[in-house]
C-alpha positions as CSV (number, residue, x, y, z in Angstrom):
1,X,-32.2,11.1,11.6
2,X,-34.1,13.0,13.6
3,X,-36.4,16.1,12.9
4,X,-33.2,18.6,13.5
5,X,-31.0,16.2,10.7
6,X,-28.5,15.0,13.7
7,X,-28.2,11.2,13.6
8,X,-30.0,9.0,15.4
9,X,-28.5,5.6,14.4
10,X,-26.5,4.5,11.6
11,X,-26.2,1.2,9.6
12,X,-23.0,-0.2,9.3
13,X,-20.9,-3.1,7.7
14,X,-18.3,-4.1,9.4
15,X,-14.7,-4.4,7.8
16,X,-14.7,-7.6,6.5
17,X,-18.2,-7.9,5.2
18,X,-19.5,-10.5,7.7
19,X,-22.5,-8.6,9.3
20,X,-24.4,-5.3,9.6
21,X,-24.8,-3.5,12.7
22,X,-27.4,-0.2,14.0
23,X,-25.1,2.5,16.1
24,X,-25.8,5.0,17.6
25,X,-24.5,8.8,17.9
26,X,-22.1,7.8,20.4
27,X,-20.6,4.4,18.4
28,X,-22.7,2.0,20.8
29,X,-24.0,-0.6,19.1
30,X,-27.2,-1.5,19.2
31,X,-28.3,-4.4,17.2
32,X,-26.0,-6.4,15.2
33,X,-26.8,-9.4,12.4
34,X,-25.5,-12.9,12.7
35,X,-25.0,-14.5,9.4
36,X,-22.3,-16.5,7.7
37,X,-18.8,-15.1,7.0
38,X,-18.5,-13.9,3.5
39,X,-22.8,-13.0,3.4
40,X,-22.4,-9.3,3.1
41,X,-19.5,-8.2,0.6
42,X,-16.6,-6.8,1.9
43,X,-16.2,-3.0,2.2
44,X,-13.8,-1.2,0.1
45,X,-10.8,0.4,2.2
46,X,-11.3,3.9,1.4
47,X,-14.9,3.7,2.9
48,X,-13.9,2.3,6.0
49,X,-11.4,4.5,6.8
50,X,-9.0,2.1,8.9
51,X,-5.5,2.0,8.2
52,X,-5.1,-1.8,8.4
53,X,-7.5,-2.9,5.5
54,X,-5.1,-1.5,3.1
55,X,-2.5,-3.9,3.9
56,X,-2.0,-6.5,1.9
57,X,1.1,-8.3,2.6
58,X,1.2,-11.8,4.4
59,X,0.2,-11.9,7.4
60,X,-1.1,-8.3,7.9
61,X,-1.8,-7.1,9.8
62,X,-0.7,-9.1,12.6
63,X,2.4,-9.6,10.9
64,X,5.4,-7.3,11.9
65,X,6.7,-5.8,8.9
66,X,10.2,-5.9,10.1
67,X,9.5,-9.7,9.6
68,X,8.8,-9.3,6.1
69,X,11.7,-7.2,5.3
70,X,14.1,-10.3,7.2
71,X,12.7,-12.5,5.1
72,X,12.8,-10.6,1.4
73,X,16.5,-9.6,2.8
74,X,17.0,-13.7,2.8
75,X,15.5,-14.6,-0.2
76,X,17.4,-15.7,-2.8
77,X,17.4,-12.9,-5.4
78,X,16.0,-12.5,-9.2
79,X,14.4,-10.0,-11.3
80,X,11.4,-8.6,-10.4
81,X,9.2,-5.7,-11.8
82,X,6.4,-3.7,-9.7
83,X,2.9,-3.8,-11.6
84,X,0.3,-1.2,-12.0
85,X,-3.0,-1.5,-10.9
86,X,-5.1,0.4,-13.6
87,X,-3.1,-0.2,-16.2
88,X,-2.2,-3.2,-17.9
89,X,1.7,-3.2,-18.6
90,X,2.0,-3.3,-22.4
91,X,-0.2,-0.2,-22.2
92,X,1.3,1.7,-19.2
93,X,2.6,5.3,-20.8
94,X,5.0,5.5,-17.8
95,X,8.0,3.5,-17.9
96,X,9.0,1.2,-15.5
97,X,12.0,3.1,-13.4
98,X,14.3,5.9,-13.8
99,X,16.6,5.0,-16.7
100,X,19.3,6.1,-13.8
101,X,17.7,3.9,-11.7
102,X,17.4,1.3,-14.3
103,X,20.6,0.6,-16.6
104,X,19.5,-2.1,-18.3
105,X,16.3,-0.3,-19.5
106,X,14.2,-3.0,-19.0
107,X,12.1,-2.0,-16.5
108,X,13.3,-4.6,-13.7
109,X,15.1,-4.7,-10.6
110,X,17.2,-7.7,-9.1
111,X,16.4,-9.1,-5.5
112,X,13.3,-9.4,-3.7
113,X,9.6,-7.4,-3.5
114,X,6.5,-7.3,-1.4
115,X,3.0,-5.4,-1.8
116,X,2.5,-4.4,1.3
117,X,-0.5,-1.8,1.0
118,X,-2.7,-0.9,-2.1
119,X,-6.3,0.4,-3.3
120,X,-7.8,2.2,-6.2
121,X,-9.8,5.3,-6.0
122,X,-12.1,4.9,-8.9
123,X,-13.1,8.3,-10.8
124,X,-17.1,8.0,-10.0
125,X,-16.3,7.6,-6.4
126,X,-14.1,10.8,-6.3
127,X,-15.9,13.0,-8.1
128,X,-18.9,12.4,-5.9
129,X,-17.1,11.5,-2.7
130,X,-13.9,13.3,-2.9
131,X,-12.7,13.3,0.8
132,X,-12.4,9.5,-0.2
133,X,-8.9,10.4,-1.8
134,X,-8.3,12.5,1.6
135,X,-8.6,9.8,3.6
136,X,-6.4,7.1,1.4
137,X,-3.4,10.1,1.7
138,X,-3.9,9.5,5.7
139,X,-4.1,6.6,5.8
140,X,-0.9,5.3,3.8
141,X,0.6,8.2,5.2
142,X,0.4,6.9,8.6
143,X,1.1,3.4,7.2
144,X,4.2,4.4,5.5
145,X,5.3,6.6,8.7
146,X,4.8,3.6,11.4
147,X,6.6,1.3,8.8
148,X,9.6,3.7,8.5
149,X,9.5,4.1,12.5
150,X,9.2,0.0,12.8
151,X,12.2,-0.5,9.9
152,X,14.7,2.3,11.5
153,X,14.4,0.4,15.0
154,X,15.1,-2.6,13.2
155,X,17.9,-1.4,10.8
156,X,19.2,1.6,11.9
157,X,18.7,5.1,10.3
158,X,18.2,5.2,6.5
159,X,20.5,6.3,4.0
160,X,20.5,10.7,4.2
161,X,18.7,12.1,1.0
162,X,19.1,8.5,-0.8
163,X,16.1,7.7,-3.1
164,X,15.6,4.6,-4.8
165,X,12.8,4.5,-8.1
166,X,11.2,1.0,-8.0
167,X,8.6,2.2,-10.8
168,X,7.4,5.9,-11.2
169,X,4.1,7.5,-12.0
170,X,2.8,10.2,-11.0
171,X,4.1,10.6,-7.5
172,X,6.6,8.5,-5.6
173,X,8.7,8.5,-2.6
174,X,11.0,6.2,-0.9
175,X,13.2,5.4,2.1
176,X,16.4,3.4,1.7
177,X,18.7,1.0,4.5
178,X,21.9,-0.2,3.3
179,X,22.1,-3.4,4.3
180,X,25.5,-5.9,3.4
181,X,25.2,-5.7,0.0
182,X,21.8,-4.3,-0.1
183,X,18.8,-1.9,-0.1
184,X,15.8,-2.1,1.5
185,X,13.8,-0.1,-0.2
186,X,10.2,1.2,1.3
187,X,8.5,3.1,-1.5
188,X,5.5,4.9,-2.3
189,X,3.5,5.1,-5.6
190,X,1.0,7.1,-6.9
191,X,-0.7,6.9,-10.1
192,X,-3.4,8.3,-12.0
193,X,-5.4,7.0,-15.1
194,X,-8.6,7.9,-16.7
195,X,-9.7,9.4,-13.7
196,X,-9.0,6.5,-11.5
197,X,-6.1,6.8,-9.1
198,X,-3.8,4.0,-7.4
199,X,-1.6,4.1,-4.6
200,X,0.3,1.5,-3.7
201,X,3.1,0.7,-0.6
202,X,6.0,-1.7,-1.9
203,X,8.7,-3.2,0.7
204,X,12.4,-4.6,-1.6
205,X,15.5,-5.8,-0.6
206,X,17.4,-4.8,-4.1
207,X,20.7,-7.1,-4.2
208,X,23.3,-6.0,-7.2
209,X,22.2,-7.4,-10.5
210,X,23.5,-10.5,-11.5
211,X,25.6,-8.7,-14.3
212,X,27.5,-6.2,-11.3
213,X,27.9,-9.5,-9.2
214,X,30.4,-10.8,-11.3
215,X,33.8,-10.3,-11.0
């Protein structure tokens, strides 16, 4: 920093943790380390403010989420249950799904599912750097809006007013498309536990249960 307290240059880590670079006030890289891949620890997504760093589905970010949706819709249906990142499910005080969405009461759905984005914000980080939660919420909002647009362009308008909760927590919202006998669901999920906060985004192709499918 200079005598006026302004940034002259800043040390940044690349998102993949493979290098460090010296960047000036204008954002120009002045110098960058040359190191083997993995030399430095990867940057936590919440610290680098890049939406793609939260994506975890196979092939992300290069693979279009529409291709993932097609794979889920074509998959052989089987029982699945979304999991919390914070709690062991045996200790989770929240029900995995609302009763009306889970008539069997076992917290499972039938079909195929993939986690598309996720993060945990630990209590100590939120206490010292409260803006990190705003960053994460903004990035997940961007990801959800972008995926909703892509899926709508491919599968048509979602069902108006429809909500399908794969798992409930401290905040969730979903967008639902009807595709044949299955429902394609994009659900955001937020859970707070002991000061930590998790955000997840799930994509699922929900099929009629085996019991419902029987004549």
